[in-house]
C-alpha positions in Angstrom: 128.5 87.8 171.3 127.0 85.4 173.9 124.1 87.7 174.6 123.4 88.2 170.9 123.5 84.5 170.2 121.2 83.8 173.1 118.7 86.3 171.8 118.9 84.7 168.3 118.3 81.3 169.7 115.3 82.7 171.6 113.9 83.7 168.2 114.4 80.2 167.0 112.5 78.6 169.9 109.1 79.7 168.7 109.6 78.4 165.2 111.7 75.3 165.8 108.6 73.1 165.6 108.1 73.9 162.0 111.1 72.2 160.6 111.7 68.6 159.7 113.9 66.2 161.7 116.9 68.1 163.2 116.7 71.3 161.2 115.5 74.0 163.6 116.8 77.1 161.9 114.7 80.2 162.1 115.8 81.4 158.7 118.7 81.0 156.3 120.8 83.7 157.9 120.6 82.0 161.3 120.6 78.4 160.1 122.5 75.9 162.2 123.0 72.7 160.2 121.5 69.7 162.0 124.7 67.8 162.1 127.0 70.7 162.9 129.1 71.1 166.0 126.9 74.1 167.0 123.8 71.8 166.8 125.4 69.2 169.0 126.5 71.8 171.6 123.0 73.4 171.7 121.5 70.1 172.7 123.5 70.2 175.9 121.2 72.9 177.4 118.3 73.4 175.0 115.6 71.3 176.6 113.0 72.7 174.2 114.7 70.6 171.5 114.4 67.4 173.5 111.0 66.2 172.0 112.3 66.3 168.4 112.8 63.0 166.6 116.1 62.5 165.0 118.0 59.9 162.9 120.9 57.8 164.1 120.6 55.0 166.6 123.1 55.4 169.5 125.7 52.6 170.0 128.2 52.0 172.8 131.6 50.4 173.0 132.5 49.3 176.6 134.8 47.1 178.5 132.1 44.6 179.6 132.8 41.0 180.1 131.4 39.3 176.9 131.2 35.9 178.7 128.4 37.3 180.9 130.6 37.2 184.1 131.8 40.2 186.1 135.3 41.0 184.7 134.1 44.2 183.2 137.4 46.0 183.3 139.1 44.7 186.4 141.7 42.7 184.5 141.6 44.8 181.3 141.0 41.6 179.2 137.9 43.0 177.6 139.0 46.7 177.6 140.4 46.9 174.1 139.6 45.6 170.6 143.1 44.8 169.5 146.8 45.7 169.9 148.8 47.8 167.4 152.4 47.4 168.5 152.3 48.3 172.2 149.2 50.5 171.8 145.6 49.4 172.7 142.8 50.2 170.2 139.8 50.7 172.5 137.3 51.9 169.9 136.8 52.3 166.2 133.8 53.9 164.5 133.0 54.3 160.8 131.7 57.7 159.9 130.1 60.0 159.6 129.1 60.3 163.3 129.7 61.8 166.7 130.9 60.6 170.1 128.5 62.1 172.7 129.7 60.5 175.9 132.9 59.0 177.3 133.0 57.5 180.9 135.6 55.8 183.1 136.2 55.4 186.8 139.9 54.6 186.1 141.5 57.5 184.3 145.3 57.6 184.2 148.1 59.9 183.1 148.8 57.6 180.1 148.1 59.0 176.7 144.8 58.7 174.8 144.9 59.4 171.0 142.1 60.0 168.6 142.8 59.4 164.8 140.2 60.8 162.4 139.4 59.8 158.8 142.4 57.4 158.4 145.0 60.1 159.3 148.3 58.8 160.7 148.7 61.8 163.0 146.2 62.0 166.0 144.2 65.2 166.3 143.7 64.5 170.0 146.7 63.4 172.0 146.4 64.1 175.7 146.7 62.3 179.1 143.5 60.2 179.5 142.7 62.1 182.7 142.5 65.4 180.7 139.4 64.3 178.9 137.7 65.1 182.3 140.0 67.4 184.3 139.0 70.7 182.6 142.7 71.5 181.8 142.5 71.1 178.0 140.1 72.9 175.7 137.4 72.0 174.7 137.1 69.3 177.5 135.9 71.8 180.1 133.9 71.6 183.3 131.2 70.9 184.1 130.2 69.3 180.8 133.3 67.2 181.6 134.1 66.3 185.2 134.0 63.7 187.9 132.1 62.8 191.1 130.6 59.7 192.8 133.6 57.8 191.6 133.1 58.3 187.8 134.7 60.6 185.2 132.5 61.7 182.3 132.9 63.8 179.1 129.9 65.1 177.1 131.8 67.2 174.6 130.7 66.2 171.0 133.6 64.7 169.1 132.6 64.5 165.4 134.1 62.5 162.6 133.5 62.6 158.8 134.8 59.1 157.8 136.1 57.3 160.8 137.5 57.7 164.3 139.9 55.3 166.0 140.7 55.7 169.7 144.0 54.4 170.9 145.3 54.0 174.5 149.1 54.2 175.0 149.7 52.5 178.3 150.2 49.0 179.8 146.6 48.5 180.8 143.2 50.3 180.5 140.4 49.1 182.7 136.8 50.3 182.7 135.4 52.5 180.0 132.2 53.3 178.0 132.2 55.2 174.7 128.8 56.2 173.4 128.5 57.4 169.8 125.8 58.1 167.2 126.2 57.4 163.5 124.9 60.1 161.1 123.0 59.2 158.0 125.2 58.0 155.2 126.5 60.8 153.1 126.1 63.5 155.8 128.7 66.2 155.3 130.4 66.9 158.7 133.7 68.4 159.7 135.9 66.1 161.8 137.0 67.3 165.2 139.4 70.2 165.6 140.1 72.8 168.3 139.8 75.9 166.1 136.2 76.5 167.2 134.1 79.4 165.9 133.0 82.1 168.2 129.5 80.8 167.9 130.6 77.3 169.1 132.6 78.7 171.9 129.6 80.8 173.1 127.3 77.8 172.9 129.7 75.7 175.0 130.0 78.5 177.5 126.2 78.7 177.8 126.0 75.0 178.2 128.6 75.1 181.0 126.6 78.0 182.7 123.4 75.9 182.5 125.0 72.8 183.9 126.7 74.8 186.7 123.4 76.4 187.7 124.4 80.0 186.8 122.2 80.0 183.7 118.4 80.5 183.9 116.3 77.3 184.2 114.5 76.3 180.9 111.4 78.3 181.7 113.4 81.4 182.3 115.4 80.7 179.1 112.1 80.8 177.2 110.9 83.9 179.0 114.2 85.8 178.6 114.2 85.0 174.9 110.8 86.5 174.3 108.5 83.5 174.2 105.0 84.0 175.5 105.2 81.6 178.5 101.9 81.4 180.3 101.6 80.5 184.0 98.7 78.7 185.7 98.9 78.8 189.5 96.6 77.0 191.9 96.4 75.6 195.4 94.9 72.1 195.9 93.6 70.6 199.1 93.0 66.9 198.9 91.7 64.3 201.3 92.4 60.6 200.8 90.3 59.2 198.0 90.1 62.4 196.0 91.6 63.5 192.7 91.8 67.1 191.4 93.0 68.5 188.1 96.3 70.4 187.8 95.9 71.5 184.3 93.4 71.1 181.4 93.1 72.4 177.9 91.2 71.5 174.8 93.7 73.0 172.4 97.3 72.2 171.3 100.3 73.4 173.2 103.1 72.3 175.4 103.9 72.3 179.1 107.4 73.6 179.6 107.6 73.5 183.4 105.9 72.0 186.4 106.6 73.3 189.9 104.9 71.9 193.0 105.3 72.9 196.7 104.2 70.0 198.8 105.7 70.6 202.2 106.5 67.1 203.5 103.5 65.5 201.8 105.7 63.4 199.4 108.0 62.2 202.2 107.7 59.1 204.3 106.9 55.5 203.7 103.5 55.9 201.9 103.6 57.2 198.4 99.9 57.8 198.0 100.0 61.0 195.9 100.0 60.1 192.2 100.5 62.1 189.1 98.4 61.2 186.0 98.7 62.9 182.6 96.9 62.3 179.3 97.6 63.7 175.9 95.3 64.0 172.9 93.4 60.8 172.1 95.5 58.4 174.1 93.4 55.7 175.8 96.0 55.1 178.5 97.7 57.6 180.8 100.9 59.1 179.4 102.2 59.5 183.0 100.9 57.5 186.0 103.2 57.1 188.9 103.7 58.3 192.5 104.7 62.0 192.6 107.7 61.1 194.9 109.1 58.7 192.3 108.5 61.2 189.5 110.5 63.9 191.3 113.3 61.6 192.3 112.7 61.0 196.0 114.5 58.0 197.4 113.0 55.8 200.1 110.8 58.5 201.4 113.2 61.5 201.2 113.9 64.2 198.6 117.0 63.2 196.8 117.4 64.3 193.1 118.4 67.9 192.2 119.3 67.8 188.5 119.0 70.6 185.9 115.9 68.7 184.5 113.9 67.5 187.5 114.1 67.1 191.2 113.6 69.0 194.5 115.4 72.3 194.9 116.9 74.2 197.8 113.6 75.9 198.4 111.9 72.5 198.8 110.0 73.0 195.5 109.6 69.9 193.3 110.2 70.7 189.6 110.2 69.1 186.2 111.3 71.0 183.0 110.9 68.2 180.5 108.8 69.6 177.7 105.4 68.0 177.3 103.9 68.9 173.9 100.4 67.8 172.7 98.4 68.4 169.5 94.8 68.8 170.7 94.3 68.5 174.4 95.9 67.7 177.7 95.0 66.8 181.3 97.2 66.6 184.4 95.7 65.6 187.7 96.7 64.6 191.2 95.2 61.4 192.7 95.3 60.8 196.5 94.9 57.1 197.0 93.1 55.9 200.2 94.4 53.4 202.7 92.8 51.5 205.6 94.3 53.9 208.1 94.1 57.6 209.0 95.6 59.9 206.3 96.1 63.7 206.7 94.8 66.2 204.2 97.5 67.6 201.9 97.9 71.1 200.5 99.8 71.5 197.2 100.8 74.8 195.6 101.2 74.2 191.8 102.6 76.3 188.9 102.2 75.1 185.4 104.3 76.9 182.7 103.0 76.4 179.1 103.1 77.6 175.6 100.3 77.6 173.0 102.6 76.2 170.3 101.1 72.8 169.5 103.0 69.6 168.9 103.9 68.8 165.3 103.5 64.9 165.3 105.7 64.7 162.2 108.8 65.8 164.0 108.1 65.6 167.7 107.1 63.0 170.2 105.0 63.4 173.3 106.4 62.7 176.8 105.6 59.3 178.4 106.8 57.5 181.5 107.1 53.8 182.4 106.8 53.4 186.2 107.7 50.0 187.5 108.4 48.2 190.8 109.5 44.6 191.1 109.9 43.0 194.5 112.3 40.0 194.1 112.6 39.8 190.3 112.9 36.1 189.2 116.4 34.6 189.4 118.3 34.6 186.1 116.2 37.5 184.8 117.3 41.1 184.8 115.1 43.9 186.0 113.1 45.6 183.3 113.2 49.5 183.1 111.1 49.7 179.9 109.9 47.7 176.9 108.6 50.2 174.5 107.1 49.3 171.1 106.9 52.6 169.3 108.9 55.2 167.5 110.7 57.8 169.6 113.6 58.3 171.9 114.5 57.4 175.5 115.6 60.4 177.6 116.0 59.2 181.2 115.6 56.9 184.1 115.3 57.3 187.9 116.1 54.1 189.9 115.7 53.2 193.6 117.6 50.0 194.4 117.0 48.1 197.6 118.7 44.9 198.6 116.6 42.3 200.3 119.6 40.5 201.8 121.6 42.5 204.5 125.2 43.1 203.8 127.2 44.7 201.0 125.3 46.2 198.0 126.6 43.6 195.5 123.3 43.9 193.6 124.8 47.1 192.1 127.4 45.1 190.3 124.8 44.3 187.6 125.2 45.5 184.0 122.6 47.5 182.0 121.7 46.4 178.6 119.8 48.3 175.8 118.3 46.5 172.8 117.0 48.8 170.0 115.1 47.6 167.0 116.2 44.0 167.6 119.9 44.6 168.2 121.8 45.1 171.5 123.3 48.6 171.1 124.6 49.2 174.6 126.0 46.9 177.3 127.3 48.4 180.5 130.0 47.5 183.1 128.1 47.8 186.4 125.1 49.6 187.8 126.8 52.7 189.2 128.8 52.9 185.9 125.5 53.2 184.0 124.9 56.4 186.1 128.4 57.8 185.4 129.7 56.8 188.8 131.9 54.1 190.2 133.3 52.3 193.2 130.4 52.0 195.6 131.2 51.6 199.4 134.4 53.6 199.1 134.9 56.9 200.8 134.3 59.9 198.6 133.2 57.7 195.7 129.7 56.2 195.5 129.2 56.5 199.2 126.2 58.9 199.6 123.6 60.8 197.6 125.2 63.4 195.3 123.3 65.2 192.5 125.0 66.4 189.3 123.4 68.1 186.3 122.1 65.1 184.4 123.2 62.1 186.6 123.9 61.2 190.2 123.4 59.0 193.2 120.1 59.3 195.1 121.3 57.6 198.2 123.8 55.1 199.6 123.4 53.3 202.9 125.2 50.0 203.7 123.2 49.5 206.9 119.9 49.8 204.9 121.5 47.9 202.0 120.2 50.4 199.5 121.2 53.0 196.9 119.6 54.7 193.9 120.5 56.8 190.9 119.3 58.8 187.9 120.5 59.6 184.5 119.0 61.9 181.8 120.0 61.8 178.1 120.4 65.1 176.2 122.8 64.9 173.2 122.9 61.1 173.8 119.1 60.5 173.7 118.4 56.9 172.5 116.5 56.8 169.2 114.3 53.8 168.4 112.1 53.2 165.3 110.2 50.1 166.4 111.2 48.9 169.9 113.4 49.7 172.8 114.1 47.3 175.7 116.3 48.4 178.6 117.2 46.2 181.5 119.7 46.0 184.4 121.0 43.0 186.3 120.6 42.5 190.0 123.8 40.9 191.3 127.3 40.5 189.8 126.4 37.5 187.7 123.3 35.6 186.7 120.8 37.9 188.4 120.7 36.0 191.8 120.6 38.9 194.3 117.1 39.4 195.8 116.2 43.1 195.4 113.3 45.5 195.4 113.7 47.9 192.5 111.5 51.0 191.7 112.1 53.0 188.5 110.6 55.7 186.3 111.7 55.7 182.6 111.1 58.8 180.4 110.7 58.7 176.6 109.2 60.7 173.8 107.0 58.8 171.4 103.6 58.5 169.8 101.7 56.4 172.4 101.8 55.1 176.0 103.8 51.9 176.7 101.8 48.7 176.7 100.7 46.9 179.9 101.3 49.7 182.4 101.9 48.7 186.0 99.3 50.0 188.5 100.7 51.5 191.7 98.6 49.5 194.2 99.0 49.9 197.9 101.8 47.3 198.2 103.8 48.9 195.4 103.3 52.4 196.9 104.8 51.5 200.3 108.5 51.9 200.9 110.3 48.8 202.2 112.3 49.1 205.4 114.7 46.2 206.2 114.8 44.8 209.7 118.4 43.4 209.6 121.3 45.8 209.2 125.0 45.5 208.8 127.6 48.3 209.5 130.9 47.9 207.6 134.2 49.4 208.9 134.9 51.4 205.8 131.8 53.6 206.1 131.2 53.6 209.9 130.5 57.1 211.3 133.0 57.1 214.1 133.9 59.6 216.9 136.9 59.1 219.2 136.9 59.9 222.9 140.0 61.0 224.8 143.0 58.8 225.0 141.8 56.8 222.0 143.2 56.3 218.5 142.0 54.2 215.6 143.7 52.2 212.8 142.2 50.6 209.8 143.8 47.5 208.3 140.8 45.8 206.7 139.3 46.0 210.2 139.2 48.7 212.8 141.7 48.6 215.7 141.0 51.0 218.6 143.8 51.6 221.1 143.9 53.5 224.3 146.6 54.7 226.7 144.4 53.9 229.7 140.7 54.1 229.1 138.9 55.5 226.1 135.9 55.0 223.8 134.8 54.8 220.2 131.3 56.0 219.3 129.5 54.5 216.3 126.5 56.5 214.9 123.6 54.3 213.8 122.3 56.6 211.1 119.5 55.7 208.7 118.1 53.0 211.0 114.3 53.2 211.7 113.4 53.7 215.4 112.7 50.7 217.4 114.0 48.0 219.7 117.1 46.0 218.4 119.4 43.2 219.3 123.0 44.1 218.9 125.8 41.9 217.5 129.5 42.5 216.8 132.2 40.6 215.0 135.4 41.2 216.9 138.8 39.5 217.6 140.4 38.1 220.7 144.1 38.8 220.3 147.3 38.7 222.3 147.2 42.5 222.7 143.5 42.5 223.5 142.2 45.1 225.9 139.0 44.9 228.0 135.8 46.4 226.5 132.2 47.2 227.3 129.2 48.4 225.2 127.1 51.5 226.0 124.1 53.2 224.5 125.0 56.8 225.5 125.2 56.7 229.3 123.5 53.3 229.6 125.7 50.2 229.8 124.2 47.4 227.7 127.1 44.9 228.1 129.5 44.7 231.1 133.3 44.7 230.8 134.8 41.7 229.0 138.3 40.8 228.0 139.2 40.6 224.3 142.4 38.6 225.0 143.5 35.3 223.6 147.0 33.9 223.2 146.1 33.1 219.6 144.1 35.5 217.4 140.5 34.2 217.3 137.7 35.6 215.2 134.5 36.1 217.3 131.8 36.1 214.6 128.6 38.0 215.2 128.6 37.9 219.0 125.5 39.1 220.9 126.1 42.1 223.0 122.7 43.1 224.3 119.6 45.1 223.3 118.9 48.8 222.8 116.1 51.2 221.9 117.0 53.4 218.9 115.4 56.8 218.6 116.5 60.0 217.0 118.2 60.9 220.3 119.7 57.5 221.1 120.9 56.3 217.6 124.5 55.4 218.6 126.5 52.9 220.6 129.9 53.4 222.3 132.6 50.8 222.7 134.6 51.6 225.9 138.1 50.3 225.9 140.3 49.7 229.0 144.0 48.8 229.0 144.7 45.6 230.9 147.7 43.5 231.7 147.6 41.9 228.2 147.3 44.9 225.9 145.6 48.1 224.9 143.8 47.3 221.6 140.4 46.2 220.5 140.0 44.7 217.0 136.5 44.7 215.5 134.7 44.5 212.1 131.0 44.4 211.3 128.2 45.6 213.6 124.8 44.0 213.2 121.3 45.0 214.3 118.2 42.8 214.3 114.9 44.6 214.8 112.7 43.0 217.5 109.4 45.0 217.3 108.6 44.2 213.7 
C-alpha cells in the first residue's frame, strides 16, 4: 500500500502546479481534498508543496506573560484561559480548523483532554507526556518527540466546529498551541483514531522522512518519475570575483542545491555570498553569506535538518523549492578584503525541473538576511518585515551576547504580527525553536539538529547560542504584511547582543530595504571576556579526588589530587585567569597549573568563617589547541581536605 501510494503521489507532483489554492489532485480518482487529514499529513514531508499559497492565517495560544514581563509559565498564572471546576481550560478554538503544533518543556503525567464540536466526552484523554512519547497512536515519533529541552507534536488535530483543550492537574506551566482556521463553511471531519490506510501510510512516510530513512526531496521526485535535471560545475574563485551557478531564460524550478566547499565557508570571515534573482525582480531574491544560508554558526558547520544544512559528507545542501516563471540566475560572489585571501574551489550540483511557476497559486522563494550589533534598548530584534502576499517558512538565527556571563538574552519572546494583528507570542527564545531550559545538562546545552528545528550551538564561555526552525504544515500565511521579532533579554530588550538571521518566505517580490553584507557584517565576533559556570564545566578528576555539586563545585581529596577544567571554545591567545572560590573551615591548600606548568603557587583556602573570594587573579596562561586546560591541584592540610569554587574567568590580553 505504501509503495503504491508513493507512486501515485509521484504522479501528482508534476501536475500539482495546475490546481488552485490547496487542491493538488492529479485526477478525481486520486483526489485528496485540500482540508483533509491526508492533505495535512502529506505536508509533513512533501517539500514540493511548500511554495503553494493557502488560506487560513496561523494563530497561537501560549502561556506568555501578558504584562510584558518574564513569567511565561513559571508560576502557571498565564497558562490557562479559565477554570472549569478543578480543570484548567488551556485553549479553545472555533472551527473549522486544525492544530498543527503543540510544544512544552514541562510535560507531566497529568491528563490532557480534547473536546470536539461541543461534545461532553473527550475524544483525546491521555497523560500530557503521551502527546510526545510515541506511546499512543497517532502521536508517534519522530513527528512527535523531544530534545534540547522541549517536547513537540506536529500531528494534525482537526476540528469541524470547535476544539477545547483541558488540563486536569494542579498546575500547567509552559505551552504553545499553534492552529490554523479553515475557511468558513469548510467540511472537515473532526479528530478520531480510526485512520484510513492511506492516512496511516502517509504518516509512516512522514516519519521515515523525518528520521532520515526516506529519500531526500530530490530523490523523492526522481523515484516518482519526475524528470529532474542536474547541472554540475566546479568553480574556482579569487577574492573580488563572481561566477554564475545557474542561469536559464525559461520557466522552471530549482529543487535542490548541493555545494561542496571544503572548509571555505568556515572561519571568521564570511566572504562567499549567494545571490539569486527570479524573473523581473529588480532586487535579489537571495543575497546573504553562504555560511549563514546553510546554517553555519560562528564559523562552523552546525545545521543538519531535512531541509537545509551541512551533512555527514561535508556537503552543504538546500532542498527548498525555488520556482520561477521566466528566468533565473544564481551566482557566487567572493568579496575582497584588505588582506590576503586564498582561492576557493566549489563543486556545485543544481537539481531542477522545467515546470514553471504558476504565480496564481505559488510564490517564489525569498530570504531576508539581517545582522544587528547592539540593537537599540527597548526594541526587539527584527527577523523580517515583509509587505507582500505569501507565507513564511523558516528562520536561522545566531545569537551572541556582548556581555560575558549567562545567556539571559535567550529569555526573550518572539512575536509575529500578520496583517495588522499579533497572531503569535512566544514564551522564550529557545521555546520558539521547540527547545527549553538553556544551560542545563542534556537540555539546551549544545548544538543538536532535529528534522525541522534545533540548536546550532551553545557555549557559556563564549556567551552564544543559535537555533533554526522551519515551517511545513504550520507555514505562516500573510496577505498584506508579516512582521516577526524576538526580544533580547528577559524583559524590556536591555541585553546587548549581536544577532544574525536568515528568514525564508514565499511571496511575489523581494523584501524592501535589504541589508547589504558589508565587511563588518560579514565578520564573526569573538568575545575577549569569558566565564565558565560550574553546571557546564568540562571536568576530569585525578586520582584521590572526588567532586560534589551543591550550587558550586566542591573538590575533596584524601591526600593530594587534582581537577582539570577544559577551556573549550576559547580562541587561542594569552589570557589572565581569575577564579571565584571560598575560604572555608574545611579548606585545603590549592595551586593552579596549565598542564605541567605551575601558574599559581600553593595557597591555603582556609578561614574560620566561610568567605567568598570573588574573581581572584590566579596568573596568566597561553591557550592553544594543545594547552586549552587548567588544573586545580588540591592538598589536604591540617584544616581540611576540600576546595569550594564557582566561576572561572578569562580575560584576553593580546587583543
